[in-house]
PALUMLUM-231833 format. One record per residue: residue in one letter; x, y, z of N, C-alpha, C in turn. Coordinates in pm, whole numbers, plus 50000, padded with zeros to 5 digits. Example, Ala and Ser with C-alpha at 12.3 -4.5 7.8 and 13.67 -1.06 7.14 Angstrom:
A513194943150780512304955050780513204967050780 S512854977550708513674989450714512905000350787 
***
This chain:
L931280790352345931600779152255930530777252147 S929300778752189928210777352092928260788351987 S928620800552032928730811451934929860808951836 F930950803051885932070799851797931680789451692 R930910779351734930450769151640929510775151535 G928650784051579927760790551483928520798951382 Y929530806151433930350814351342931110805451243 Y931630794051294932390784851208931500778751100 S930290774751137929370769051037928970779450933 F928840791950975928500802650881929610804750779 I930890804450829932040806050740932110794550641 M931880782350687931920770750599930800771250495 H929670776550535928560777950440928930787750330 L929570798750365930000808450265931050802350173 S931970794650228932990788250144932370778150049 W931330771350095930640761750006929960769049890 I929370780749919928760788749812929820793349715 R931000797449771932080802049683932560790649594 I932710778749652933140767149573932090763649468 T930820764449504929740761549409929760771349293 K929960784149320930030794049214931220791649123 E932340787749182933510784849100933260772949008 K932610762649062932290751048979931300754748868 Y930330763148904929350767548804930020775448692 N930890784948730931580792948629932490784248543 K933120774548605933990765548530933180757148431 A932050751748479931190743748391930620752348278 R930260764848312929720773848210930780777048105 M932020779148149933110782048056933370770247963 I933340758148019933540746247936932410744747834 F931180747147879930030746047789930120756147675 L930450768747708930570778947605931740776047512 W932820770647567933980767247485933650756447383 L932770747347421932400736347332931290740147234 F930330748547276929130750547197928870764947155 Y929650774547202929350788547171929590791447023 N928640798946963928740803046823928340817746814 A929260826046768928980840446762927870843546663 Q927650834546564926620836946463925240832446510 C925180825846624923900820746673923090832146734 D921860833746686920970843746740919570837946749 Y918600846546772917220841946788916700835546660 D916990841846546916520836346418917140822746390 Y918430821346422919100808546401918470797646489 A918130801146611917500791446701916130787246649 I915370796846596914060793646540914210784546419 D915180787546331915420779046214915780764846256 T916620763646358917000750346406915810742946466 L914960750246537913790744046599912810738746495 F912650746346385911700742446282912340734546168 E913580730446186914270722946080913530710046043 P913010702246138912240690246097911040693546010 M910350704546042909200708345961909640712545821 Y910770719845813911290723745682911640711445599 N912250701445661912590689245589911340682045540 F910310681845624909050675545582908450682745463 V908450696245468907900703945357908690701545229 D910030701645240910860699645122910660685845060 N910430675745142910370662045092908980657845047 Y907930663645107906590658445083905620668545023 I905960681345024904990691244974904730689444826 Q905710684744750905500682644607904510671144584 Q904560660844670903600650044658902200654544697 F902120663344797900820668444840900280679244747 G901100684244655900660694844566899450691044485 K899430678944431898290674444351897030673344436 I897200669744563896050669044652895490683044677 F896370692844697895930706644718895190711844595 V895740709344477895100713944354893750707144336 G893690694044362892420686944351891390691844451 F891830694644573890910699544675890360713344638 L891230722244590890770735544552889830734744433 S890120726144336889230724344221887880719044266 F887890709544359886630704044410885820714644483 M886480723144562885770733644635885150743744541 I885870747244434885300756344334884080750044269 F884200737144234883070730044172881890729344268 L882150726444396881070725444494880370738844515 M881150749544526880550762844546879700766944427 V880190764244307879430767844186878170759344176 T878260746544208877100737644201876010741844298 I876390744644423875400749144521874760762244478 A875570771244423875040784244382874010782844271 Y874300774444171873410773444055872220764144078 L872370754044164871280744444184870380748044302 I870880755744397870090758644516869830773644534 V870900781644533870740795944564870030803344451 V870490801344328869910808844215868420805844197 P867970793144197866510790844184865700797144296 Y866260797744415865530803644528865450818844515 E866490825144464866520839644451865830844544324 W865690835944226865160839944095863810846944105 P862790841344173861480848044175861490861544246 K862510864244326862550876744402863200888144324 R863770885544208864490895744132863750898944003 N863950911343956863380914943827864320910743715 F863890912943592864650908043476866030914743467 F866100927643495867370934743488868360929343592 Q867900927343713868780922043818869280908043783 I868410899943724868820886443685869910886843578 C869750895643479870750896843372872090901543428 V872060911743513873310916643572873960905943658 Y873140898743734873660888143821874390877443740 F873780873343629874380862743550875620867543474 V875580879543421876730884643345877950886043436 I877770892543550878890894243643879360880843698 G878410872143731878780859143784879560850843684 K879120850643559879840843143455881230849043433 W881330862243432882630868743409883620865343521 L883160865843646884030862343758884440847643754 L883490838943722883790824643718884780821343607 I884590827143489885500824443377886910829443409 N887010841443464888340846843498889000838643608 L888230834243706888790826243814889340813043761 I888550805943682888990793043629890160794843533 F890100805243450891170807543353892500810343422 N892510819643516893770823343583894280812043671 F893380804543734893810793143814894440782343726 Y893820779743612894360769743519895710774243463 M895800786943423897060791943367898150792443474 G897770795443598898760795343705899320781543730 C898480771243713898940757443732899740752343613 R899360756543491899950750843371901130758743317 T901240771643351902330779843300903590777343382 E904630772943316905890770343384906560783443423 P907040784643547907760796843585909130797843520 V909570787443453910840786243381912000785143479 A912690774043469913850771343554915120773043473 V916130778243536917420780243471918490774543563 G919630772143506920750767843589921740779043606 V922400778143711922140770743833922870777943944 C922470775844066923080782544180924080773444248 K924350775944376925310767644448924810753344464 H923480751744458922940738244464923070731144330 C922970739044222922990733244088924340734344019 I925270741844077926640743444025926610749343885 Q925840759743862925810767043735925490781643764 P925730790643666925450804943689923970807243718 K923690817543798922330820943836922060835543803 P921020838643720920700852543685920200860243807 P920170873543798919640881543909918170878243936 R917770879544060916400877344108915960862744094 T916900853944068916600839644056916960832744186 H916110823444228916350816444354916090801544335 H916750793944418916620779344412915450774844500 C914560766844444913430761344518913810747444567 S913780745644698914150732644755913080722044730 V911850726344701910780716744673910870711744529 C910970721244435911090717544293912500713144256 N913470716744340914880713544317915380719444185 R915080732144163915540739244043915500754144072 C916200761743988916240776344002915110782543922 I914360791743984913190797743924913450812543897 L913160816943775913330831043739912380839743821 K912920849943884912150859343965911190851744057 M911740842844134910920834344220910260842444330 D908960840344348908220846644457908060836944574 H907520825344548907390814944650906920802144583 H906980791244656906420778644607904990777444658 C904050776244566902630776044602902100761744590 P901720755344701901160741844691899810741544624 W899070752744625897760753044561897870752944409 L899030756844356899290755844212900190743944180 N900720737644283901620726144269902870729744191 Q903320741944203904580746144143904960759844199 C906110764744155906580777644202905870789044130 V905780800244199905290812644139906510820844101 G906660823243971907840830243922907500840443816 H908460843043730908350853943633907160852243539 Y906930840243491905930838243386904530835143438 N904370831643563903020828743613902650836743739 H903480846543774903180854843892901880862543872 R901680867643751900460875243722899220866443736 Y899270854243686898130845143696897830841643842 F898860840143922898660837144064897920848544134 Y898370860844111897750872044181896330874544130 L896100873044002894750874943948893810863843996 T894350851944020893520841344079893040845444217 L893930851344297893520856244429892460867144417 I892670876344324891730887544307890350882544268 F890280874044166888980869544116888310859744212 M889090852044286888480843444387887890851844500 W888590862344539888080871244643886820878444597 L886820883644474885640890444421884470880844405 S884760868544362883700858644345883040855344478 C883840853944583883280850644714882490862444771 I882960874644748882170886344788880830886444716 Y880860883044589879640882744507878680872044558 V879230860444597878380849744650877750853944782 V878540859644872878030863845002876940874444986 Y877180883944897876190894544876874940889144806 G875120880444709873990875544631873070866244708 M873610858944806872790849144879872460853845021 R872550866645046872320871645181870890868645228 D869890870445139868500867745177868280852845198 C868870844745113868750830245126869370825445257 F870490831445294871140827645420870280831545540 V869700843445538868870848045650867660838945667 D867070834645556865880826045563866200812045617 H867420807645600867760793845636868710792945756 Y869090804245814870010803645928869320797346049 R868110801746076867290795646181865930792346122 I865540779846137864300775146075863260772846184 E862130778946165861000776846256859950768546183 G859760756446227858840747346160859530734546122 T858850726446043859370713246007859810712345862 I859700723045786860080722745645860990734645616 V862110731845548863040742445508862360751445405 P862510764645416861860773645319862170770345174 W863380765645147863730762245008862850750944958 C862580740945041861740729645000860300733944979 M859830743045060858470748145042858330755644911 A859360762944871859290771144749859600763244623 M860480753144632860980746444512860470732144494 E859640727244584859250713044580858570709344449 N857720717844397856980714744274857550721744151 K858710728044164859290735444052860550729043996 L861260721644077862520715544033862430700444045 C862980693443946862890678943945863730672444055 Y864780679144098865650673344201865300678244341 A864220686244353863850691744484863380680644579 K862620670944527862130660144613863280651544665 W864310650044583865460642044628866220649244740 L866370662544727867040670244832866200671244957 C864880670844942863960671945056863330658345085 H864110647745086863570634145094862940631145229 Y863170639045334862560636345464861060639145465 A860560646345367859160650445367858220638545361 T858590627845290857710616245275857620608045404 N858620609245492858630601245614858060608545734 I857930621545723857510629145841856060626145879 S855160625445779853740623745809853470610445881 T854110599545836853880586545900854460586146040 K855620592246060856220592046193855470601046290 C854890611646237854130620546324852890613646380 E852260604646302851090597546349851440587846461 M852650582146454853060572246552853660578846677 E854400589546658855120595646771855190610646750 Q854490618146832854410632546815855740639446841 E856570634246930857840640846962858800640346844 T858780629546769859650628346652859300638746548 C858030642146538857590652046440858210665646468 R858420668846592859010681746626860500682146594 E861160670746599862600670446580863000670046433 L862230662746350862580661346210862240673946133 V863120677746043862920689345957863130684945813 S862180687645728862280683745588863310692545517 G864260686045446865260693345368866410698745450 K866780691345555867880695945640869190696845561 M869380687945464870600688345385870700701245304 V869570706145256869570718845182870030730145271 Q869560730245394869990740545488871490739845512 Y872020727845530873450726245553874260731245434 L873820728145313874550732545193874550747745181 I873430753945213873350768545206874280774845310 L874290769445431875170774845535876640772545500 V876960760945444878340758245402878760768045293 E877890770445196878200779845088878500793745144 F877680798345234877840811945286879090813245373 F879280804245467880390805645562881740802845496 V881790793545401883050791245329883420803445247 A882440809245176882710821345098883140832845189 L882480834245303882840844945396884240842945452 A884600830445484885940827645535887010830645431 I886740827445305887700830345198887860845345180 V886770852845190886850867445178887770873145285 V887600868645408888430873645518889860868845505 G890040856045469891380850445462892220856145349 L891600858445233892360863345118892640878245125 L891920885345211892090899845216893520903645253 W894080897445356895450900545397896440895745293 L896180884145233897100878845132897160888045010 I896010893044967895970902144852896670915244887 Y896430920345008897060932945048898570931545056 S899060920945120900510919345137901210917545003 H900640909244915901260907444783901160920344700 G900040927444712899910940044640900920950344685 K901190950844814902200960044866903590956344815 I903890943444811905190938944761905350942244614 I904290940044536904340943144392904510958144372 S903840966244452903960980744440905380985544466 N906120978144547907510981744576908500975444480 G908010968344379908900962244280909690950544336 E909090943044428909780931944492909030918944470 T909660908044511908990895244528908940892244678 S908260881544714908160878144856909540875244916 I910390868544839911750865644887912540878544899 E912460887044797913210899644799912740908844910 Y911480907844949910970916245057911750913645186 Y911930901045220912650897645344914150900245329 V914700897945209916110900845187916360915845199 N915520923945135915670938445142915440943745283 L914530937345356914280941545494915510939445581 A916160927945564917380925245641918520934545597 T918610937145466919650946045417919440960345467 A918190964745470917890978245519918290979745666 K918110969245746918520969845886920030971045899 K920770963845814922220964745818922690978645776 F922030984245674922390997845630922081008045739 A920991005745813920611015245918921661015646029 T922301004446058923361004446159924561012746116 R924741014445984925841022745932925351036545891 Q924121039745932923511052745901923401054745750 K923031044145681922781044645538921321040945513 V920821044945397919451041845358919491032745237 Y918951020845251918931011345140917731014145050 M917951013644919916881015644821916861003744726 N915660998644702915490987244613915860991244470 P916830984844406917240988844271916210985844164 Y915170977944196914150974344097912840981844121 D912860991844206911660999444237911591011744147 F910681011544049910501022643956909311031443995 G908751029444112907521036344149906341026944130 W905291028744210904201019044210903511017844075 R903381028944000902681028243872903461019943770 K904751022643756905561014943662905741000543708 N905800998543839905920984843890904700976443855 W903530982243866902310974943832902200972743681 K902630982443603902630980543458903560969143419 S904720968843480905670958143450905140944643497 F904500944343612903970931743665902830926443579 L901920935143538900770930943457901110929743310 G902250935243268902640934443128901820943443038 I901480955443084900680964743005901430977942993 D901140985142884901780998042859900941009642910 D899631008642892898731019442932897531013243002 F897231017943121896101012443195894791014343120 R894601025743059893331028542993893141020142868 E894211017242796894091009742671894190994642690 D895080990342779895370975942790894660969142905 F894150976643002893590970243120892370961743085 F891490967043002890290959342965890650947442878 R891550949442785891880939042688892710927842749 K893550930842847894460920842902894100916043042 I893350924043117893050920243255891570916643272 I890680925443226889250922743240888860910543159 I889380909643037889130898042951890280888142969 P890010875342989891100865443003892020865642881 S893300867542903894260868842794895530861142828 I896150855842722897430848842734898480857142662 Y899450862142735900540869842676901750869042768 Q902910871642710904160870542784904400883242868 P904970881842985905330893743065906520900843003 Y906790912843052907930920443003909240913743045 G910190913742952911510908542983911600893542969 D912830888742967913080874342957913360867943092 G913390875943198913640870643331915100868143362 L915980870143263917410867743282918160880343322 S917750891743267918380904543300917290914543336 W917610923343429916630932843480917230946843483 P916470956743435916970970543441916920975843584 F917820985143613917840991643743917031004543737 A916471008043850915731020643858916651032643847 F917951030543872918951041043858920221034443809 S920951041343723922171035843666923371039543753 L924451032143738925651034743816926301047843776 D926161051543648926751064143602926151076143674 E924861075143706924201086143775924691087743918 L925361077443970925791077644108927271080644124 L928011082744014929431085544023929671099044089 P930671100244175930871112644252931121124844166 H931851123444054932201135243978931011140743899 K929901133243892928721138043823927671143543918 I927931142544049926971147444147927531160144209 I926901171244178927381184144226926581189044345 P925251189344339924511194444454924701185544576 S924621191444692924821183844816923711173644836 L922481176844790921381167344805921651154544727 L922141156244603922481144444523923681137244581 R924591144544644925751138144704925321129244822 R924361133944899923851125645007923101113544952 F922401115744840921731104444773922741094044729 F923891098644680924961089444640925481081644760 D925621088344875926121081544995925161070545040 C923871072445013922891062445055922861050544962 I923111052944833922911042344734924191035344696 F925291042444693926521036744637926981023944706 P926801022344839927231009644900926570997444839 L925430999344772924780987944708925640981844600 Y926510989744536927300984944424928750982344462 T929080984044588930470982144631930600969144707 
***
């Protein structure tokens, strides 16, 4: 009898599991029937998850743009002020006349180019046209709608909060040159103040080396080293305080801030310059890079090879981006020296790297060109 009861309880347990599975499958079917979306994938889930952040950026980034521009302007001013008031006077006696001349010429050239390109990047309008599905007007090729500016930008690359506007056809060059000259300027600062940084990284004693060297040479040295007048009196009263106080501690902090901020910018901008340079070499913008990447994946599933229609080769792409005809003739006049000039084209129409006539089947005889046609022609169909 006991064995029969055990067998009966085992059977009921299995039936309960079967009923539970049926309920689970039924609930799962109802859930999928109500919420299943064939278009939902990992990217869609990520977009949905970050939708609140996107809304915040769209609504408030334009208001924060002026703060970003002001902060960057202040940091440039602070770095230049520390360099000229603290680092340069300290390094001056250690250099010969030729080194001083080279230091000032290169430093002035980098500073002028940095300020010029940053100003032009902020003040040059990328030019907006109408209009896309948001604006209910025609939209030229390579034009995209900016949700922050709420307008269509010619050859839009991205919205840059540090410029407080979009980077597009007319100011893309200024944006990239700002990155280049800021990176070079920070490398120059790190290299030029290396000895000053080593002397002030760890201080042994009660007086900063800068205060010892500049106290009687600069009118503002006593103000920066204001602890010196209080150390002697406190040392007479309390010997332990004398060991803790260091004259000119603020000078040491400013030197360390100058060095580490410049070093951080060098490291941070390196990837940004490389990624944008690679995109420019391929004849793309940042938006087109991701669009072309997705299109190439779709073509790969059909065993096709997608080719960017605006890619003329890295040399011609850079010439078009910089707006120069010959690197040897125009590079110094338009890039090395700050220059204001219009980029190639009006931003409304763009030439293709290959024409449709070249891809027509009756004009392609060799098998190699026929395979090339098979790879490219779907782009126009």
